[in-house]
Legacy VTK file of the C-alpha trace (Angstrom):
# vtk DataFile Version 3.0
C-alpha trace
ASCII
DATASET POLYDATA
POINTS 139 float
94.638 78.032 91.732
97.240 76.317 93.818
100.099 78.374 92.160
98.127 81.611 92.867
97.736 80.579 96.523
101.428 79.795 96.829
102.441 83.135 95.189
100.181 85.041 97.582
101.178 82.801 100.585
97.571 81.858 101.162
96.660 78.488 102.808
94.174 77.257 100.064
92.278 75.025 102.536
91.069 78.257 104.292
89.064 79.011 101.073
86.937 75.953 101.517
86.407 76.113 105.328
83.049 76.750 106.865
82.233 80.391 107.637
82.452 79.870 111.365
85.880 78.214 111.249
88.736 80.274 112.767
90.930 82.041 110.208
94.114 84.024 110.647
94.677 85.937 107.387
98.186 87.188 106.655
98.327 90.902 107.094
98.620 92.882 103.918
100.424 95.543 105.770
101.819 96.213 109.219
99.384 96.365 112.034
101.440 98.846 113.986
104.527 100.955 113.442
106.621 101.954 116.468
109.122 104.875 116.588
111.590 106.180 119.020
111.548 109.995 119.016
115.327 110.163 118.860
115.177 108.104 115.539
112.496 109.867 113.546
112.940 111.966 110.523
113.296 115.710 111.179
112.911 118.811 109.104
113.880 122.354 110.019
112.710 125.768 108.788
113.288 129.184 110.405
109.849 128.996 112.023
109.541 125.282 112.923
111.406 122.058 113.673
109.345 119.009 112.677
109.710 115.442 113.740
107.606 113.047 111.641
106.163 110.237 113.864
105.565 106.717 112.535
106.307 107.911 108.943
106.798 104.281 107.792
103.093 103.299 108.149
101.748 102.651 104.621
98.725 104.487 103.240
98.321 106.705 106.383
95.153 108.559 106.931
96.775 111.078 109.300
100.313 112.509 109.859
101.341 112.816 113.448
104.118 115.324 114.077
106.005 116.813 117.002
107.082 120.413 116.338
109.098 123.083 118.053
107.638 126.458 117.251
110.446 128.972 116.822
108.431 131.814 115.223
107.616 134.772 117.467
105.116 136.634 115.223
103.014 135.822 112.031
104.954 138.298 110.038
107.923 135.857 110.012
105.982 133.818 107.440
105.892 134.620 103.756
102.423 133.099 103.551
100.074 131.036 105.746
100.208 127.210 105.547
97.139 125.447 104.278
96.460 121.810 103.392
93.287 119.773 102.692
91.740 118.311 105.805
91.718 118.961 109.481
94.378 119.403 112.126
94.676 118.630 115.836
97.268 120.208 118.018
98.123 120.017 121.739
100.861 122.103 123.439
103.370 120.005 125.332
105.435 122.977 126.661
105.250 126.736 126.320
102.352 128.793 124.771
101.327 129.229 121.155
99.086 131.388 119.152
97.598 129.973 116.061
96.799 132.796 113.475
94.355 132.087 110.731
94.202 133.927 107.389
90.633 134.821 108.133
91.721 136.937 111.153
90.803 134.380 113.910
93.354 133.417 116.464
93.500 130.983 119.353
95.995 130.924 122.159
96.976 127.595 123.812
98.961 126.772 126.987
100.561 123.573 128.150
98.139 120.650 127.728
95.508 122.692 125.900
94.360 121.552 122.534
92.565 122.743 119.413
91.098 121.090 116.303
90.514 123.048 113.126
90.021 123.115 109.405
93.481 123.078 107.998
92.186 124.292 104.625
92.085 127.747 106.236
95.632 129.271 106.093
97.255 129.235 109.479
100.630 129.651 111.282
101.801 128.927 114.731
103.835 131.303 116.852
105.495 130.820 120.230
104.362 133.302 122.897
107.182 132.691 125.310
110.961 133.317 125.432
111.637 129.699 124.523
110.199 127.785 121.530
106.995 125.988 122.349
106.636 122.221 121.855
103.483 120.872 120.217
102.121 117.480 119.017
100.033 117.888 115.824
98.102 115.413 113.821
97.017 116.281 110.245
94.420 114.327 108.501
LINES 1 140
139 0 1 2 3 4 5 6 7 8 9 10 11 12 13 14 15 16 17 18 19 20 21 22 23 24 25 26 27 28 29 30 31 32 33 34 35 36 37 38 39 40 41 42 43 44 45 46 47 48 49 50 51 52 53 54 55 56 57 58 59 60 61 62 63 64 65 66 67 68 69 70 71 72 73 74 75 76 77 78 79 80 81 82 83 84 85 86 87 88 89 90 91 92 93 94 95 96 97 98 99 100 101 102 103 104 105 106 107 108 109 110 111 112 113 114 115 116 117 118 119 120 121 122 123 124 125 126 127 128 129 130 131 132 133 134 135 136 137 138
């Protein structure tokens, strides 16, 4: 048992302490991951430029992104994008229209947000002369 405790870096005396005794377990994974926007991983397509935020956090339950929306109309996409779960988006600059495969659309301006079922196919298009900038969280 002592060897197991040493291998796992556990103070074995903690196993025998009273329940109300203070304990400070070693974290099994990081508590927090911090990123600088300038240093994050980026991906580009004709329609979007994605920046993956805090990608190093293990076993994430959500994926935060910052994206520049370059597309100007839904016809620029070969198909809609769909993935299991839900998606949150807030516009940081510009205006966007989210076009869903079921025919619904929603338009958002700066500091407006939407939350939707990302299992329904969707695409983002910029409504301005410049690309729109959004923060999105997929979960």
